DRENDO-1510 file (C-alpha; in Angstrom, 1 decimal, always signed):
<recs>
REC; n; res; u; v; w
REC; 1; MET; -9.2; -13.4; +29.2 .
REC; 2; ALA; -7.6; -15.4; +26.3 .
REC; 3; VAL; -4.5; -17.4; +27.1 .
REC; 4; PHE; -1.8; -17.0; +24.5 .
REC; 5; GLU; +1.0; -19.5; +24.1 .
REC; 6; ARG; +4.7; -18.5; +24.0 .
REC; 7; ASN; +5.7; -20.5; +20.9 .
REC; 8; TYR; +4.0; -20.3; +17.5 .
REC; 9; ASP; +4.7; -21.7; +14.0 .
REC; 10; VAL; +3.7; -18.4; +12.3 .
REC; 11; ILE; +3.1; -15.0; +13.8 .
REC; 12; VAL; +1.5; -12.4; +11.6 .
REC; 13; ILE; +1.8; -8.7; +12.6 .
REC; 14; GLY; -1.2; -6.8; +11.5 .
REC; 15; ALA; -4.9; -7.8; +11.2 .
REC; 16; GLY; -5.7; -5.8; +8.1 .
REC; 17; PRO; -6.5; -7.4; +4.8 .
REC; 18; ALA; -2.9; -8.5; +4.3 .
REC; 19; GLY; -2.5; -10.0; +7.8 .
REC; 20; LEU; -5.8; -11.8; +7.7 .
REC; 21; ALA; -5.1; -13.4; +4.3 .
REC; 22; ALA; -1.5; -14.4; +5.2 .
REC; 23; ALA; -2.6; -16.0; +8.5 .
REC; 24; LEU; -5.5; -17.9; +6.8 .
REC; 25; LYS; -3.2; -19.2; +4.1 .
REC; 26; ALA; -0.6; -20.3; +6.6 .
REC; 27; LYS; -3.2; -22.3; +8.5 .
REC; 28; GLN; -4.6; -23.8; +5.2 .
REC; 29; THR; -1.0; -24.8; +4.2 .
REC; 30; GLY; -0.7; -26.9; +7.3 .
REC; 31; CYS; +0.5; -24.8; +10.2 .
REC; 32; GLU; -1.8; -25.4; +13.2 .
REC; 33; ASN; -0.2; -22.8; +15.5 .
REC; 34; VAL; -0.8; -19.4; +13.9 .
REC; 35; LEU; -1.2; -16.0; +15.8 .
REC; 36; ILE; -2.2; -12.6; +14.6 .
REC; 37; ILE; -1.2; -9.5; +16.6 .
REC; 38; GLU; -3.0; -6.3; +16.0 .
REC; 39; ARG; -2.6; -2.9; +17.6 .
REC; 40; ASP; -6.1; -1.7; +17.0 .
REC; 41; THR; -9.1; -2.8; +19.0 .
REC; 42; GLN; -10.7; -4.6; +16.1 .
REC; 43; ALA; -9.5; -6.5; +13.0 .
REC; 44; GLY; -10.0; -5.3; +9.5 .
REC; 45; GLY; -7.5; -2.5; +9.3 .
REC; 46; ILE; -8.2; +0.5; +7.0 .
REC; 47; LEU; -11.1; -1.4; +5.3 .
REC; 48; ASN; -13.3; -0.6; +8.3 .
REC; 49; GLN; -13.5; +3.0; +7.4 .
REC; 50; CYS; -13.8; +2.5; +3.6 .
REC; 51; ILE; -17.6; +2.2; +3.4 .
REC; 52; HIS; -17.6; +2.8; -0.4 .
REC; 53; ASN; -18.0; -0.1; -2.8 .
REC; 54; GLY; -15.5; -1.4; -5.4 .
REC; 55; PHE; -13.8; -4.0; -3.3 .
REC; 56; GLY; -13.6; -7.7; -4.2 .
REC; 57; LEU; -14.2; -7.5; -7.9 .
REC; 58; HIS; -11.2; -9.7; -8.7 .
REC; 59; TYR; -11.2; -12.1; -5.7 .
REC; 60; PHE; -14.9; -12.5; -4.9 .
REC; 61; LYS; -16.2; -11.6; -8.4 .
REC; 62; GLU; -18.7; -9.2; -6.8 .
REC; 63; GLU; -18.7; -5.6; -5.6 .
REC; 64; LEU; -18.3; -5.2; -1.8 .
REC; 65; THR; -17.7; -2.3; +0.6 .
REC; 66; GLY; -14.5; -2.3; +2.6 .
REC; 67; PRO; -16.1; -3.6; +5.9 .
REC; 68; GLU; -17.9; -6.3; +3.9 .
REC; 69; TYR; -14.6; -7.5; +2.4 .
REC; 70; ALA; -12.8; -7.4; +5.7 .
REC; 71; ASP; -15.7; -9.2; +7.5 .
REC; 72; ARG; -15.5; -12.2; +5.1 .
REC; 73; PHE; -11.9; -12.7; +6.0 .
REC; 74; ILE; -12.4; -12.1; +9.7 .
REC; 75; GLU; -15.1; -14.8; +9.6 .
REC; 76; GLU; -12.8; -17.2; +7.8 .
REC; 77; VAL; -10.0; -16.6; +10.2 .
REC; 78; LYS; -12.4; -17.1; +13.1 .
REC; 79; ASN; -13.7; -20.4; +11.6 .
REC; 80; ALA; -10.1; -21.6; +11.1 .
REC; 81; GLY; -9.5; -21.1; +14.8 .
REC; 82; ILE; -6.7; -18.5; +14.4 .
REC; 83; PRO; -6.4; -16.3; +17.5 .
REC; 84; ILE; -6.2; -12.5; +17.1 .
REC; 85; MET; -4.4; -10.6; +19.9 .
REC; 86; LEU; -6.1; -7.2; +19.7 .
REC; 87; ASN; -5.1; -3.9; +21.3 .
REC; 88; THR; -1.5; -5.1; +21.3 .
REC; 89; MET; +1.5; -3.1; +20.2 .
REC; 90; VAL; +4.5; -5.0; +18.8 .
REC; 91; LEU; +7.6; -3.2; +20.1 .
REC; 92; ASP; +10.2; -5.1; +18.1 .
REC; 93; ILE; +11.2; -8.3; +16.4 .
REC; 94; THR; +14.6; -10.0; +16.4 .
REC; 95; LYS; +16.5; -11.7; +13.7 .
REC; 96; ASP; +15.9; -15.0; +15.5 .
REC; 97; ARG; +12.2; -14.3; +15.2 .
REC; 98; GLN; +11.2; -13.4; +18.7 .
REC; 99; VAL; +8.3; -10.9; +18.9 .
REC; 100; HIS; +8.1; -8.4; +21.8 .
REC; 101; ALA; +4.7; -6.9; +22.4 .
REC; 102; VAL; +2.7; -5.1; +25.1 .
REC; 103; SER; -1.1; -4.8; +25.8 .
REC; 104; PRO; -3.2; -3.6; +28.6 .
REC; 105; GLU; -4.6; -7.1; +29.3 .
REC; 106; GLU; -1.4; -9.1; +28.9 .
REC; 107; GLY; +1.3; -6.6; +29.8 .
REC; 108; PHE; +4.7; -7.3; +28.2 .
REC; 109; CYS; +4.8; -10.5; +26.1 .
REC; 110; ALA; +7.6; -12.3; +24.3 .
REC; 111; PHE; +6.7; -14.8; +21.6 .
REC; 112; ASN; +8.9; -17.2; +19.7 .
REC; 113; ALA; +8.0; -17.9; +16.0 .
REC; 114; LYS; +9.4; -20.2; +13.4 .
REC; 115; SER; +8.4; -17.6; +10.8 .
REC; 116; ILE; +7.0; -14.1; +10.9 .
REC; 117; VAL; +4.8; -12.2; +8.4 .
REC; 118; LEU; +5.0; -8.4; +8.4 .
REC; 119; ALA; +1.6; -6.9; +7.5 .
REC; 120; MET; +1.6; -3.5; +9.2 .
REC; 121; GLY; +0.1; -1.5; +6.4 .
REC; 122; CYS; +0.9; +2.1; +5.6 .
REC; 123; ARG; +0.4; +5.6; +6.9 .
REC; 124; GLU; -0.4; +9.0; +5.3 .
REC; 125; ARG; +2.2; +11.6; +4.5 .
REC; 126; THR; +1.4; +14.8; +6.5 .
REC; 127; ARG; +1.5; +18.5; +5.9 .
REC; 128; GLY; +4.9; +18.7; +7.7 .
REC; 129; ALA; +6.4; +16.2; +5.2 .
REC; 130; ILE; +5.6; +18.4; +2.2 .
REC; 131; GLY; +6.2; +21.8; +3.8 .
REC; 132; ILE; +3.1; +23.8; +2.7 .
REC; 133; PRO; +3.6; +27.5; +3.6 .
REC; 134; GLY; +1.1; +29.4; +5.7 .
REC; 135; THR; -0.5; +29.5; +9.1 .
REC; 136; ARG; -1.4; +26.5; +11.2 .
REC; 137; PRO; -5.2; +26.8; +11.8 .
REC; 138; ALA; -7.7; +24.1; +12.5 .
REC; 139; GLY; -9.3; +22.5; +9.5 .
REC; 140; ILE; -6.3; +20.8; +7.9 .
REC; 141; PHE; -6.7; +17.0; +7.8 .
REC; 142; THR; -5.1; +14.1; +6.0 .
REC; 143; ALA; -7.8; +12.5; +3.8 .
REC; 144; GLY; -7.7; +9.2; +5.7 .
REC; 145; THR; -8.2; +11.0; +9.0 .
REC; 146; ALA; -11.2; +12.9; +7.6 .
REC; 147; GLN; -12.5; +9.6; +6.3 .
REC; 148; ARG; -12.4; +8.1; +9.8 .
REC; 149; TYR; -14.1; +11.1; +11.3 .
REC; 150; VAL; -16.9; +11.1; +8.8 .
REC; 151; ASN; -17.5; +7.3; +8.3 .
REC; 152; ILE; -16.7; +5.9; +11.8 .
REC; 153; GLU; -16.9; +8.8; +14.4 .
REC; 154; GLY; -19.8; +10.6; +12.7 .
REC; 155; TYR; -18.2; +14.0; +12.6 .
REC; 156; MET; -18.4; +16.4; +9.6 .
REC; 157; VAL; -15.0; +17.9; +9.1 .
REC; 158; GLY; -16.0; +20.9; +7.0 .
REC; 159; LYS; -18.3; +22.7; +4.6 .
REC; 160; ARG; -16.1; +24.2; +1.9 .
REC; 161; VAL; -13.2; +22.0; +1.0 .
REC; 162; VAL; -10.1; +22.0; -1.1 .
REC; 163; ILE; -8.2; +18.8; -1.6 .
REC; 164; LEU; -4.4; +18.7; -2.2 .
REC; 165; GLY; -3.3; +15.6; -4.0 .
REC; 166; SER; -5.3; +13.2; -6.2 .
REC; 167; GLY; -4.5; +9.9; -4.6 .
REC; 168; ASP; -7.4; +7.4; -4.3 .
REC; 169; ILE; -8.3; +8.4; -0.7 .
REC; 170; GLY; -8.5; +12.0; -1.7 .
REC; 171; LEU; -10.7; +11.3; -4.7 .
REC; 172; ILE; -13.0; +9.1; -2.7 .
REC; 173; MET; -13.3; +11.8; +0.0 .
REC; 174; ALA; -14.1; +14.4; -2.6 .
REC; 175; ARG; -17.2; +12.3; -3.4 .
REC; 176; ARG; -17.9; +11.5; +0.2 .
REC; 177; MET; -17.8; +15.1; +1.4 .
REC; 178; THR; -20.1; +16.1; -1.5 .
REC; 179; LEU; -22.6; +13.4; -0.6 .
REC; 180; GLU; -22.6; +14.7; +3.1 .
REC; 181; GLY; -23.5; +18.2; +1.9 .
REC; 182; ALA; -20.1; +19.9; +1.7 .
REC; 183; LYS; -18.9; +21.9; -1.3 .
REC; 184; VAL; -15.6; +20.6; -2.7 .
REC; 185; LEU; -14.1; +23.5; -4.6 .
REC; 186; ALA; -11.2; +21.8; -6.2 .
REC; 187; CYS; -8.8; +18.9; -6.2 .
REC; 188; VAL; -5.3; +20.2; -6.7 .
REC; 189; GLU; -2.5; +17.9; -8.0 .
REC; 190; VAL; +1.2; +19.0; -8.4 .
REC; 191; MET; +2.0; +16.4; -11.0 .
REC; 192; PRO; +0.7; +16.6; -14.7 .
REC; 193; TYR; -1.3; +13.4; -14.0 .
REC; 194; SER; -3.5; +12.1; -11.3 .
REC; 195; GLY; -2.1; +9.7; -8.7 .
REC; 196; GLY; -5.4; +7.7; -8.4 .
REC; 197; LEU; -7.2; +5.1; -10.4 .
REC; 198; ASN; -9.0; +6.3; -13.5 .
REC; 199; ARG; -12.3; +4.9; -12.3 .
REC; 200; ASN; -12.1; +7.1; -9.2 .
REC; 201; ILE; -11.3; +10.2; -11.3 .
REC; 202; VAL; -14.5; +9.6; -13.2 .
REC; 203; GLN; -16.8; +8.4; -10.4 .
REC; 204; CYS; -15.6; +10.8; -7.7 .
REC; 205; LEU; -14.7; +14.0; -9.5 .
REC; 206; GLU; -16.2; +14.1; -13.0 .
REC; 207; ASP; -19.6; +12.7; -12.0 .
REC; 208; TYR; -19.9; +15.5; -9.4 .
REC; 209; GLY; -18.5; +18.3; -11.4 .
REC; 210; ILE; -15.4; +18.8; -9.1 .
REC; 211; PRO; -12.5; +20.4; -11.0 .
REC; 212; LEU; -9.1; +18.7; -11.1 .
REC; 213; TYR; -6.2; +21.2; -11.4 .
REC; 214; LEU; -3.2; +19.3; -12.7 .
REC; 215; SER; +0.3; +20.8; -12.4 .
REC; 216; HIS; -1.0; +23.0; -9.5 .
REC; 217; THR; -0.3; +23.2; -5.8 .
REC; 218; ILE; -1.2; +25.1; -2.6 .
REC; 219; VAL; +1.3; +27.9; -2.0 .
REC; 220; ASP; -0.4; +29.5; +1.1 .
REC; 221; ILE; -2.9; +28.6; +3.8 .
REC; 222; LYS; -4.6; +31.5; +5.6 .
REC; 223; GLY; -6.6; +31.5; +8.8 .
REC; 224; LYS; -6.2; +32.3; +12.5 .
REC; 225; ASN; -8.4; +29.8; +14.4 .
REC; 226; ARG; -9.9; +28.0; +11.4 .
REC; 227; VAL; -8.8; +27.8; +7.7 .
REC; 228; GLU; -10.2; +30.8; +5.9 .
REC; 229; SER; -8.7; +30.5; +2.4 .
REC; 230; VAL; -5.9; +28.8; +0.4 .
REC; 231; THR; -3.9; +30.1; -2.5 .
REC; 232; VAL; -3.3; +27.7; -5.4 .
REC; 233; ALA; -0.7; +28.3; -8.2 .
REC; 234; GLU; +0.4; +26.6; -11.3 .
REC; 235; VAL; +3.8; +24.9; -11.2 .
REC; 236; ASP; +6.5; +24.5; -13.9 .
REC; 237; ALA; +8.2; +21.3; -15.0 .
REC; 238; GLN; +10.4; +21.4; -11.9 .
REC; 239; ARG; +7.2; +21.7; -9.8 .
REC; 240; LYS; +8.1; +25.2; -8.7 .
REC; 241; PRO; +5.2; +27.7; -8.4 .
REC; 242; ILE; +4.8; +30.1; -11.4 .
REC; 243; LYS; +4.3; +33.7; -10.2 .
REC; 244; GLY; +1.2; +35.4; -11.5 .
REC; 245; THR; -0.9; +32.2; -11.7 .
REC; 246; GLU; -2.2; +32.3; -8.2 .
REC; 247; THR; -5.9; +31.7; -7.5 .
REC; 248; GLU; -7.5; +32.1; -4.0 .
REC; 249; PHE; -10.2; +29.8; -2.8 .
REC; 250; GLU; -12.3; +30.7; +0.3 .
REC; 251; CYS; -12.7; +27.5; +2.3 .
REC; 252; ASP; -12.8; +26.2; +5.8 .
REC; 253; THR; -11.1; +22.8; +5.3 .
REC; 254; VAL; -8.0; +21.4; +3.5 .
REC; 255; LEU; -7.7; +17.6; +2.9 .
REC; 256; LEU; -4.3; +16.2; +2.1 .
REC; 257; SER; -4.0; +13.2; -0.2 .
REC; 258; VAL; -0.2; +13.5; -0.8 .
REC; 259; GLY; +1.0; +9.9; -0.6 .
REC; 260; LEU; +1.2; +6.8; +1.6 .
REC; 261; ILE; +4.3; +5.5; +3.4 .
REC; 262; PRO; +4.7; +1.8; +4.3 .
REC; 263; GLU; +4.8; +1.4; +8.1 .
REC; 264; ASN; +8.3; -0.1; +8.4 .
REC; 265; GLU; +9.7; +1.0; +11.8 .
REC; 266; LEU; +9.6; -2.6; +13.0 .
REC; 267; THR; +11.3; -3.8; +9.8 .
REC; 268; ARG; +14.1; -1.3; +10.2 .
REC; 269; LYS; +14.6; -2.1; +13.8 .
REC; 270; ALA; +15.0; -5.8; +12.9 .
REC; 271; GLY; +17.8; -4.8; +10.5 .
REC; 272; ILE; +15.9; -6.0; +7.4 .
REC; 273; GLU; +16.9; -4.4; +4.1 .
REC; 274; ILE; +14.6; -1.6; +2.9 .
REC; 275; ASP; +14.2; -0.8; -0.8 .
REC; 276; PRO; +14.5; +3.0; -1.1 .
REC; 277; ARG; +12.2; +2.9; -4.2 .
REC; 278; THR; +9.2; +1.4; -2.3 .
REC; 279; ASN; +10.1; +2.3; +1.3 .
REC; 280; GLY; +9.2; -1.4; +2.0 .
REC; 281; ALA; +11.3; -4.5; +2.5 .
REC; 282; SER; +13.3; -6.0; -0.3 .
REC; 283; VAL; +11.8; -9.4; -1.0 .
REC; 284; ASP; +12.0; -12.4; -3.3 .
REC; 285; GLU; +9.1; -14.0; -5.2 .
REC; 286; SER; +7.9; -15.8; -2.1 .
REC; 287; MET; +7.7; -12.4; -0.2 .
REC; 288; GLN; +10.7; -13.4; +2.0 .
REC; 289; THR; +12.9; -10.5; +3.1 .
REC; 290; ASP; +16.7; -10.7; +3.3 .
REC; 291; THR; +16.3; -12.2; +6.8 .
REC; 292; GLN; +15.4; -15.8; +6.6 .
REC; 293; GLY; +12.0; -16.7; +8.0 .
REC; 294; ILE; +10.6; -13.2; +7.9 .
REC; 295; PHE; +8.2; -12.3; +5.1 .
REC; 296; ALA; +6.3; -9.1; +4.2 .
REC; 297; CYS; +3.1; -8.4; +2.2 .
REC; 298; GLY; +0.5; -5.8; +1.5 .
REC; 299; ASN; +1.0; -2.0; +1.9 .
REC; 300; VAL; +3.9; -2.5; +4.3 .
REC; 301; LEU; +5.8; -3.9; +1.3 .
REC; 302; HIS; +4.6; -1.4; -1.4 .
REC; 303; VAL; +1.4; +0.7; -1.7 .
REC; 304; HIS; -1.4; -1.1; -3.6 .
REC; 305; ASP; -4.4; +0.2; -5.6 .
REC; 306; LEU; -6.7; -2.8; -5.1 .
REC; 307; VAL; -7.2; -4.8; -1.9 .
REC; 308; ASP; -7.7; -7.9; -4.2 .
REC; 309; TYR; -4.0; -7.6; -5.1 .
REC; 310; VAL; -3.1; -7.3; -1.4 .
REC; 311; THR; -5.0; -10.6; -0.8 .
REC; 312; ALA; -3.2; -12.5; -3.6 .
REC; 313; GLU; +0.2; -11.2; -2.5 .
REC; 314; SER; -0.5; -12.1; +1.1 .
REC; 315; PHE; -1.5; -15.6; +0.2 .
REC; 316; LYS; +2.0; -16.0; -1.2 .
REC; 317; ALA; +3.6; -14.7; +2.0 .
REC; 318; GLY; +1.4; -16.9; +4.2 .
REC; 319; GLU; +2.0; -20.1; +2.3 .
REC; 320; ALA; +5.8; -19.4; +2.2 .
REC; 321; ALA; +5.9; -18.6; +5.9 .
REC; 322; ALA; +4.0; -21.9; +6.7 .
REC; 323; LYS; +6.4; -23.9; +4.5 .
REC; 324; TYR; +9.4; -22.2; +6.2 .
REC; 325; ALA; +7.9; -23.1; +9.6 .
REC; 326; MET; +7.4; -26.7; +8.5 .
REC; 327; SER; +11.0; -26.9; +7.1 .
REC; 328; VAL; +9.8; -27.5; +3.5 .
REC; 329; PHE; +10.7; -24.1; +2.1 .
REC; 330; GLU; +13.0; -23.9; -0.9 .
REC; 331; LYS; +16.0; -21.9; +0.4 .
REC; 332; SER; +18.7; -20.4; -1.8 .
REC; 333; ASP; +21.7; -18.1; -1.8 .
REC; 334; LYS; +21.5; -17.7; -5.6 .
REC; 335; TYR; +19.1; -15.1; -6.9 .
REC; 336; ILE; +18.2; -13.3; -10.1 .
REC; 337; LYS; +18.2; -9.6; -9.4 .
REC; 338; VAL; +15.3; -7.6; -10.8 .
REC; 339; GLU; +16.2; -4.0; -11.8 .
REC; 340; ASN; +14.0; -1.2; -13.0 .
REC; 341; GLY; +15.0; +0.8; -16.1 .
REC; 342; ASP; +13.6; +3.7; -18.1 .
REC; 343; GLY; +10.1; +4.6; -17.2 .
REC; 344; VAL; +9.8; +2.1; -14.3 .
REC; 345; SER; +10.0; +3.4; -10.7 .
REC; 346; TYR; +10.3; +0.1; -8.8 .
REC; 347; THR; +9.7; -3.7; -9.0 .
REC; 348; VAL; +8.4; -6.2; -6.5 .
REC; 349; PRO; +9.9; -8.7; -6.0 .
REC; 350; GLN; +13.4; -7.3; -6.1 .
REC; 351; ARG; +15.0; -10.7; -6.6 .
REC; 352; ILE; +13.9; -14.2; -7.8 .
REC; 353; ASN; +15.1; -17.4; -6.2 .
REC; 354; ALA; +17.1; -19.2; -8.9 .
REC; 355; ASN; +15.9; -22.5; -7.5 .
REC; 356; ASN; +12.3; -21.6; -8.3 .
REC; 357; THR; +12.6; -20.8; -12.0 .
REC; 358; ASP; +10.4; -23.8; -12.8 .
REC; 359; LYS; +7.4; -21.6; -11.7 .
REC; 360; THR; +5.9; -18.6; -13.3 .
REC; 361; CYS; +6.9; -15.4; -11.4 .
REC; 362; GLU; +4.6; -12.4; -11.2 .
REC; 363; ILE; +6.4; -9.0; -11.1 .
REC; 364; PHE; +4.5; -5.9; -10.0 .
REC; 365; PHE; +5.7; -2.4; -10.8 .
REC; 366; ARG; +4.7; +1.2; -11.3 .
REC; 367; VAL; +5.6; +3.6; -14.2 .
REC; 368; ARG; +6.9; +7.1; -13.9 .
REC; 369; GLY; +4.5; +8.8; -16.3 .
REC; 370; ILE; +1.6; +8.2; -18.6 .
REC; 371; TYR; +2.4; +6.0; -21.6 .
REC; 372; LYS; +0.3; +4.9; -24.6 .
REC; 373; ASN; +1.0; +2.1; -27.1 .
REC; 374; VAL; +4.4; +1.0; -25.6 .
REC; 375; LYS; +6.2; -2.2; -24.7 .
REC; 376; ILE; +7.3; -3.4; -21.3 .
REC; 377; ALA; +10.7; -4.9; -22.1 .
REC; 378; VAL; +12.7; -7.5; -20.1 .
REC; 379; ASP; +16.4; -7.7; -20.9 .
REC; 380; THR; +19.3; -9.7; -19.4 .
REC; 381; SER; +22.4; -8.0; -18.0 .
REC; 382; ASP; +24.1; -8.2; -21.4 .
REC; 383; GLY; +21.2; -6.5; -23.2 .
REC; 384; LYS; +19.5; -9.7; -24.6 .
REC; 385; ARG; +15.8; -9.3; -25.0 .
REC; 386; ILE; +14.0; -12.2; -23.3 .
REC; 387; ALA; +10.4; -10.9; -23.1 .
REC; 388; SER; +8.2; -8.0; -24.1 .
REC; 389; PHE; +4.6; -7.1; -23.3 .
REC; 390; LYS; +2.4; -4.6; -25.2 .
REC; 391; ARG; +0.4; -2.0; -23.3 .
REC; 392; GLU; -2.1; +0.4; -24.7 .
REC; 393; HIS; -2.1; +2.6; -21.6 .
REC; 394; MET; -0.2; +2.9; -18.4 .
REC; 395; ALA; -0.2; +5.5; -15.6 .
REC; 396; PRO; +1.5; +6.0; -12.3 .
REC; 397; GLY; -1.7; +5.7; -10.3 .
REC; 398; GLU; -2.3; +2.1; -11.6 .
REC; 399; MET; +0.0; -0.7; -10.6 .
REC; 400; GLU; +1.2; -2.9; -13.5 .
REC; 401; LYS; +1.9; -6.7; -13.5 .
REC; 402; ILE; +3.7; -9.0; -15.8 .
REC; 403; ALA; +4.2; -12.8; -15.5 .
REC; 404; LEU; +7.5; -14.4; -16.4 .
REC; 405; PRO; +7.2; -18.1; -17.2 .
REC; 406; PRO; +10.0; -20.7; -16.6 .
REC; 407; GLN; +11.3; -20.6; -20.2 .
REC; 408; ILE; +12.0; -16.8; -19.8 .
REC; 409; LEU; +13.4; -17.0; -16.2 .
REC; 410; ASN; +15.8; -19.8; -17.3 .
REC; 411; GLN; +17.3; -17.4; -19.8 .
REC; 412; ALA; +18.2; -14.9; -17.1 .
REC; 413; ASP; +21.9; -14.7; -16.3 .
REC; 414; GLY; +21.7; -13.4; -12.7 .
REC; 415; LYS; +20.0; -10.1; -13.5 .
REC; 416; ILE; +17.1; -8.8; -15.5 .
REC; 417; LYS; +16.0; -5.3; -16.3 .
REC; 418; ILE; +12.4; -4.1; -16.8 .
REC; 419; TYR; +11.8; -0.9; -18.7 .
REC; 420; ILE; +9.5; +0.9; -21.0 .
REC; 421; GLU; +10.3; +0.9; -24.7 .
REC; 422; ASN; +9.0; +3.2; -27.5 .
REC; 423; GLN; +7.8; +5.9; -25.1 .
REC; 424; GLN; +5.4; +8.4; -26.5 .
</recs>
């Protein structure tokens, strides 16, 4: 049995791609005493069940499967001598950075940390969260649950499938179910655009002849013991079903790909500020929350499209957490507030340390609709334009990024607004 110390420089909660990258960077920055705590029985997080390729194109410059991407970081963490406490549930964290956890092997544990990185990932929105009418038969799964059953447990979840929602997991499972011999009848999306990456729409739906019904939703599920059919209807601009547009699909399985929610129960219990736009913590450019010494990264902060972006963001959090633990972190009580304007649904970070305006700051955000040939505008609080970036195409399913160099940040007067100009 491994022996775990009571005091650590940095404790990372979560051993998915975010937690592994953050811990590795903390160790590389100079912290010798780093611990990862993971509730699952193995490290790697959601990547373990993502056996399709497409990972690592940005970071490793090659195409990997999810398990391959995770394994590279697991090996690096192992070689760096960073312990991972598996099968351990963190119960709560305190503002003075004490972590309470429990595991079958160790029982109740209390650890002290000089800094903490939150990397708990996200979870799927369920049928109950969206209120689909109909009966409650077997055969209704979230897309991620179906993915685990098929890819890890080896169970086929159905033969005739309708998918509600066009998030990336749903699109990928449309292809996966087809390859396993199922018939995917339709992918149904309530919005007038897909919520997934364009490459997944092409590779997972169009390449297999699976129809995508935009501005449609499921209005009824029928079945006693097992799903027997679903009724799909077109929706209006207010996303209300239009009578007379119903179509019935005979099927035995419904997969739900209706959104992801950052796993922030621990964050809320610690009293850390949550941004209602992202459902993740509000952070600065170093990924520090409003509680000093506690940082957040990855899907627990905001839902990402690409694991490569998770890695880059987590490196920032790990480096900052290490610097905080070593008392060389640039603290400040003066910030530039980042606000979202027309066409932008959220920004991360939500604030920028005014003492760090000598560095280029990357800001991630998502847009509210599909835009072509527009500008991303950055204004000060008095309406002064300090930056603009041209974009030929933007969509809600693809996260956007801009970089603000020091000469732009130094023009900010305590607040900047990012919005879409010349919408078409």
